[in-house]
PLY file of the C-alpha trace (Angstrom):
ply
format ascii 1.0
element vertex 274
property float x
property float y
property float z
element edge 273
property int vertex1
property int vertex2
end_header
27.96 70.84 36.23
24.78 69.72 38.03
22.05 72.25 38.70
18.67 72.47 40.38
15.50 72.36 38.25
14.79 75.53 36.27
12.03 77.71 37.66
10.87 80.74 35.72
9.88 83.65 37.96
6.55 85.47 37.73
8.26 88.73 36.68
9.93 87.10 33.68
6.76 85.25 32.71
4.77 88.47 32.86
7.36 90.31 30.80
7.31 87.73 28.02
3.55 87.13 27.88
2.74 89.78 25.20
5.56 88.49 22.96
4.39 84.92 23.46
0.83 85.86 22.53
2.00 87.64 19.38
4.26 84.77 18.31
2.04 81.69 18.70
0.78 80.16 15.47
-2.92 80.99 15.28
-3.50 78.78 12.23
-2.87 75.72 14.39
-5.75 76.88 16.59
-7.98 76.97 13.52
-7.06 73.37 12.76
-7.62 72.47 16.40
-11.08 74.04 16.46
-12.12 71.84 13.55
-10.98 68.70 15.35
-12.47 69.28 18.79
-15.90 67.92 19.61
-18.63 70.36 20.61
-20.51 68.01 22.95
-20.21 68.79 26.64
-17.48 70.73 28.42
-14.04 70.96 26.81
-11.54 69.56 29.32
-8.12 71.20 28.85
-4.95 70.22 30.72
-2.28 72.95 30.69
1.00 71.30 31.71
3.62 73.61 33.22
1.11 76.44 33.26
3.28 79.07 34.99
1.11 82.14 35.60
-1.57 80.88 33.19
-0.64 82.76 30.03
-1.53 79.85 27.73
-5.06 79.67 29.15
-5.49 83.42 28.77
-4.41 83.20 25.14
-6.18 80.01 24.06
-9.46 79.90 25.98
-10.72 83.02 24.19
-9.97 81.38 20.82
-11.97 78.19 21.46
-15.77 78.01 21.58
-18.02 76.33 24.07
-17.85 75.76 27.84
-14.37 74.85 29.05
-12.74 73.51 32.20
-9.00 74.07 32.49
-6.70 72.07 34.79
-3.60 74.22 35.36
-0.62 72.13 36.52
2.79 73.36 37.63
5.40 72.18 40.10
5.97 75.74 41.41
3.32 76.34 44.06
4.05 80.08 44.08
2.80 80.46 40.50
-0.50 78.63 40.85
-2.40 81.39 42.75
-1.37 83.84 40.04
-2.62 81.47 37.36
-5.96 81.07 39.15
-6.38 84.81 39.75
-5.68 85.70 36.12
-7.60 82.81 34.57
-10.02 83.50 31.71
-13.73 83.39 32.46
-15.32 83.25 29.02
-14.71 81.36 25.78
-14.74 82.69 22.21
-18.53 82.52 22.08
-19.12 83.78 25.61
-19.51 80.32 27.15
-18.20 79.93 30.72
-14.62 78.89 31.49
-13.73 77.34 34.85
-10.29 76.46 36.23
-8.62 74.39 38.87
-4.94 74.30 39.83
-2.78 71.30 40.64
0.77 71.32 42.00
2.48 68.57 40.00
5.80 67.75 38.36
4.43 67.25 34.85
7.44 65.13 33.82
6.12 62.44 36.19
2.50 62.34 35.10
0.76 59.04 34.56
-1.57 58.70 31.56
-4.59 58.17 33.81
-4.10 61.67 35.24
-5.21 62.99 31.83
-8.27 60.76 31.73
-11.19 62.59 30.14
-9.00 65.29 28.57
-10.22 66.91 25.37
-6.96 68.79 24.82
-3.46 68.88 26.31
-1.42 72.08 26.06
2.02 73.31 27.10
4.16 76.33 26.28
7.89 77.16 26.48
8.54 73.91 28.28
10.27 71.18 26.27
13.83 72.57 26.30
14.07 72.10 30.09
13.50 68.34 29.85
15.96 65.49 29.64
15.55 62.86 26.96
13.93 60.44 29.40
11.55 63.10 30.71
10.52 64.11 27.21
9.94 60.51 26.13
7.63 60.02 29.11
5.91 63.35 28.49
5.19 62.46 24.86
3.98 58.99 25.82
1.63 60.51 28.41
0.22 62.97 25.87
-0.22 60.20 23.31
-1.95 58.08 25.94
-4.54 60.81 26.51
-5.90 60.06 23.00
-6.66 63.73 22.41
-4.93 66.59 20.54
-1.77 68.08 22.03
-0.78 71.69 21.33
2.75 72.70 22.35
3.87 76.25 21.63
7.06 78.31 21.79
9.74 75.64 21.83
13.15 77.18 21.21
15.16 75.99 18.22
18.58 77.38 19.18
18.52 79.81 16.27
18.81 83.52 17.07
19.31 86.36 14.60
20.62 89.80 15.58
20.47 92.54 12.98
22.86 94.17 12.34
25.20 91.30 13.06
28.32 91.33 15.21
31.38 89.04 15.04
30.71 87.86 18.61
27.07 86.89 18.07
27.94 83.32 17.11
30.18 82.84 20.14
27.47 83.85 22.57
24.79 81.94 20.68
26.72 78.66 20.68
27.60 79.02 24.36
23.96 79.76 25.25
22.77 76.64 23.42
25.34 74.56 25.28
24.10 76.12 28.53
20.59 74.92 27.71
21.96 71.41 27.24
23.66 71.44 30.65
23.26 68.72 33.26
20.42 68.74 35.76
19.71 66.50 38.71
17.65 64.35 36.33
20.28 64.20 33.58
21.33 66.27 30.59
18.68 68.66 29.32
17.79 68.56 25.63
17.67 72.34 25.21
17.17 73.31 21.55
17.17 69.64 20.52
13.94 68.95 22.41
11.51 70.14 19.75
12.76 67.81 17.01
12.80 64.97 19.54
9.16 65.65 20.44
8.09 65.80 16.79
9.80 62.46 16.16
8.15 60.94 19.24
4.63 61.98 18.29
5.17 60.93 14.68
6.54 57.51 15.64
3.48 57.01 17.85
1.28 57.41 14.78
-0.06 60.92 15.34
-0.42 63.55 12.64
2.02 66.35 13.55
1.69 69.89 12.24
4.58 72.32 12.82
4.60 76.10 12.49
7.19 78.81 13.25
6.47 81.14 16.19
9.37 83.61 16.41
9.79 86.45 18.84
10.76 89.62 16.99
12.26 91.97 19.56
13.38 95.55 19.20
13.06 98.86 20.99
9.26 98.47 20.89
9.58 95.60 23.36
12.28 97.41 25.28
12.07 95.82 28.73
11.73 92.29 27.38
14.42 92.82 24.74
16.92 94.13 27.30
16.10 91.38 29.81
16.41 88.68 27.15
19.72 90.04 25.88
21.17 90.32 29.39
20.06 86.77 30.23
21.30 85.36 26.92
24.76 86.83 27.40
24.84 85.90 31.09
24.00 82.25 30.44
26.62 82.10 27.70
29.28 83.43 30.05
28.24 80.99 32.76
28.75 78.17 30.28
32.03 79.53 28.88
33.77 81.78 31.43
36.34 82.87 28.82
33.59 84.99 27.26
33.58 87.24 30.33
36.37 89.33 28.80
34.01 90.20 25.93
30.88 90.60 28.02
31.01 94.22 29.17
31.85 95.70 25.79
29.52 93.44 23.80
26.52 93.78 26.10
26.94 97.52 26.53
27.19 98.05 22.80
24.19 95.83 22.00
21.99 97.38 24.70
22.83 100.85 23.39
21.89 99.77 19.87
18.66 98.36 21.20
17.79 101.56 23.07
18.52 103.63 19.94
16.25 101.44 17.83
19.15 100.13 15.74
19.02 96.48 16.84
16.40 93.84 16.07
16.51 90.37 17.57
14.61 87.35 16.26
14.42 84.41 18.64
13.12 81.43 16.71
10.56 79.06 18.22
8.34 76.34 16.82
4.78 75.28 17.66
3.36 71.81 17.14
-0.09 70.30 17.07
-0.23 66.51 17.42
-3.53 64.95 16.34
-4.61 61.36 16.97
-5.46 59.43 13.84
0 1
1 2
2 3
3 4
4 5
5 6
6 7
7 8
8 9
9 10
10 11
11 12
12 13
13 14
14 15
15 16
16 17
17 18
18 19
19 20
20 21
21 22
22 23
23 24
24 25
25 26
26 27
27 28
28 29
29 30
30 31
31 32
32 33
33 34
34 35
35 36
36 37
37 38
38 39
39 40
40 41
41 42
42 43
43 44
44 45
45 46
46 47
47 48
48 49
49 50
50 51
51 52
52 53
53 54
54 55
55 56
56 57
57 58
58 59
59 60
60 61
61 62
62 63
63 64
64 65
65 66
66 67
67 68
68 69
69 70
70 71
71 72
72 73
73 74
74 75
75 76
76 77
77 78
78 79
79 80
80 81
81 82
82 83
83 84
84 85
85 86
86 87
87 88
88 89
89 90
90 91
91 92
92 93
93 94
94 95
95 96
96 97
97 98
98 99
99 100
100 101
101 102
102 103
103 104
104 105
105 106
106 107
107 108
108 109
109 110
110 111
111 112
112 113
113 114
114 115
115 116
116 117
117 118
118 119
119 120
120 121
121 122
122 123
123 124
124 125
125 126
126 127
127 128
128 129
129 130
130 131
131 132
132 133
133 134
134 135
135 136
136 137
137 138
138 139
139 140
140 141
141 142
142 143
143 144
144 145
145 146
146 147
147 148
148 149
149 150
150 151
151 152
152 153
153 154
154 155
155 156
156 157
157 158
158 159
159 160
160 161
161 162
162 163
163 164
164 165
165 166
166 167
167 168
168 169
169 170
170 171
171 172
172 173
173 174
174 175
175 176
176 177
177 178
178 179
179 180
180 181
181 182
182 183
183 184
184 185
185 186
186 187
187 188
188 189
189 190
190 191
191 192
192 193
193 194
194 195
195 196
196 197
197 198
198 199
199 200
200 201
201 202
202 203
203 204
204 205
205 206
206 207
207 208
208 209
209 210
210 211
211 212
212 213
213 214
214 215
215 216
216 217
217 218
218 219
219 220
220 221
221 222
222 223
223 224
224 225
225 226
226 227
227 228
228 229
229 230
230 231
231 232
232 233
233 234
234 235
235 236
236 237
237 238
238 239
239 240
240 241
241 242
242 243
243 244
244 245
245 246
246 247
247 248
248 249
249 250
250 251
251 252
252 253
253 254
254 255
255 256
256 257
257 258
258 259
259 260
260 261
261 262
262 263
263 264
264 265
265 266
266 267
267 268
268 269
269 270
270 271
271 272
272 273
């Protein structure tokens, strides 16, 4: 199966933003703060910025004047990122932004010239092996720290469990590894591949868990995630359709009643030049 490139819509990105903000590993930011210079304006490149949620989360946690370059291939998302961009840093210093429409899997290292920090979020799983290798090499070539958050691991826990959970989980992971026009996506294998790439290049790599914990308190996101998870699994393995209606109906009811908790595991990484 060959598909078009994945594009996350603004509605989904807005729905997940609070969960993303709660999940990201703040201790990596503390390490990052200690490694960033305080001279001049901090130049931050946010690759695959979407609606700008990473900038809204991170700019307020870093001190000093900042200039963010928000890059995404989806032109429809860039005005939203600019409109919602942060204006002040942790210490009240000014934050400015610019937007660039760009396929970040095709960046050249010189496009990150002058960068103080490279960031990305919820991005790696959509890449092929070749795209990820180039992405890592480009980040390494920037000679500055790289912070990548919320990479899926393929591990999902539903409590209480159900005999069909494993079937849908395995099918969903295979769906993430499906073919694209550029080749086979890495899906949940991307994070380990990125860690290995940065490590082989001689960078210090710090890894932290950043799980979503979803329940009735995150009702709209939880229901949307569950529906999408089951739907993608059935697209990958059509034989699961005969289980879909009963399974999804039962799980959504448990979620609405407050009897179901879902943990979607992610990992964050901070790669630091020697």
